[in-house]
N, C-alpha and C positions, 0 to 999 in steps of 0.2 A: 825426731823419729820415733814413731808410735809402736807400742807393742800390742798386737791383737790377742784378744781373749775370747773364749767360747767356741761352740761348735753347733752345727745345725744340720738337719736332714733335709734335703731338696730334690725336686725332680727336674730332669733336663726337659725343655720343651722340644716341639717337633722341629725347631731351628737350632738345636744344640745349645740353648740358651739356659743360663740358671740365674735365680735371683740371689744376690749377695744379701746376707742379713744386714738389716739396718745398722746394728751397732757396730759392724765392721766397717760398713761404708761411711759412717760418721768420723771414724778415725783416720780416713784417707785424706791426704792433703788436698784441699779444694783448689790450690793453684795449679794441679794437674789436669784440671778441667775434666775429671772423671777418667783420665786415661791410666791404665795400669798395664803392666807387662806380664805376660802368661808365658812359663818356661816348664822344661823338664824338671820335675821334682825328684827328691830321693825316694827310693822303695816304691816305685811306680804310682806316684800322684802327680797332679799338676800343681805347680808352684805359681802363686800370684804375689807379684811384687809391687809395691808403690814405686814410682819412678825414682825417688831419692835413694831408696834401698837398691834398686836395681842398678843405679848409675855407680854406687859403691862396688858392688859385686862386679860389674861390668869392668872397673879400673884394674881390680885385683885379677881378673881372668886376662885381660888384655896384657897385663904386665908379665904374664908366664913367658918362658923362653921357648921360642918357636923351633929351637933345634932339639928340643926333647920330645920324644914320641908321645909321652903320656900328656904333656902339656898341649900339644896340638890336638890330640884327641879331646881333652876335656873342652877346648875351645870349641870344637866342631860340636860336640854334643850340647854344650852350654848355649850357643848362639843359634844353631841349626834349626831347631823348632821353636824358638822363641817368637813371640808375636805380640805386637802392641794392640790392645783393645781398648774400647771406651765403654764405659757403664752407661747404659742408656736411661732415659727418664724414669723407667719402671724399675732401676736398680739391677738390671740384668747385664750378664756379660756371655758373648758367645764363645764357646769352647772350640778351639780349632781341632779338626779330625785327627792330625798327626799326634797331638798331645793327648786326645782321647784314647787313641789306640795304645799309646805308651802306658797310660794309667788304666787300660782295659775298661773304660768306660763305654757303654753302648747308648745309642740314641734312646731318649725316653727313660732312661735308667734312673733310680735314685742314687744320689751321691751324698757324701758326707763333707761338709765345708768345715775344716778344722783349723784353729788357730795355731801358730806355730811362732809365737814371738813377733819378729818384724816381717813374717810373711804369712800367708794363708795358704793352705793346702786343699786341694779338691780330689777327694779319694772315690774310687769305687767302693760302696758300703761294705761289700764282702771283704775286699782286699785290706781295709783299714781294721776290721774286726779280726781277721786272721794275723795281722802284722802286730796289733796291740796285745794279743793274747791274754796271759794273766797279768795284766798291767798294773794291778794293786800291789803284788809283791814286788815286782820290778820296780815300780815307782818308789816304793819304800827303799830298797836297795840302792837305786840311783841317788835318791836324796841324801842317804847316810854317806854314800861314797863321794858325792860332790860337795855337800854342804858342811860336813863335820870335819874336824882336824884334830890331831893329836892334843893340842893344848886348849881345846874348847871346854868350858865348864861341864857340858853334858857327858863328853867322853871321859873326863876325870871322874865324875860321879860313878859311871858304869864300871870303872875299875875297881871301886870300893865294894860293889856287891859281889858276893860269893855264896 
């Protein structure tokens, strides 16, 4: 399972297709014959999954309890707009209109293709800009929260400074 890195600004063509960056395409599993899964992403984006990552998510969602309202709703939202697509010989994928509407992407518009670990996100350029906001400060805060621990050498040194 590969982790994607990088981001790119691209424009949709008249057929709602976008070219995926070559460095991202190279990380996709060639055994899937260029097939990928597009689905509703978080925070109004389109999520692009390789088939192996999709299958793992699919297992987890299918294991949810159908007697619980939230579980049924997640299943409907997760699978309802999902679409299997194939990357064409020019490296393009077609974005389904229902997913474009969810992500507030208009035909012909510029989009941001952003890596997010094991998935790729396709964003309306204005939406990602607004969502990321002051990302430098937030990135530092999140790194500190997630990667530091009370017994790490860095946090012990910080306590000595007064």
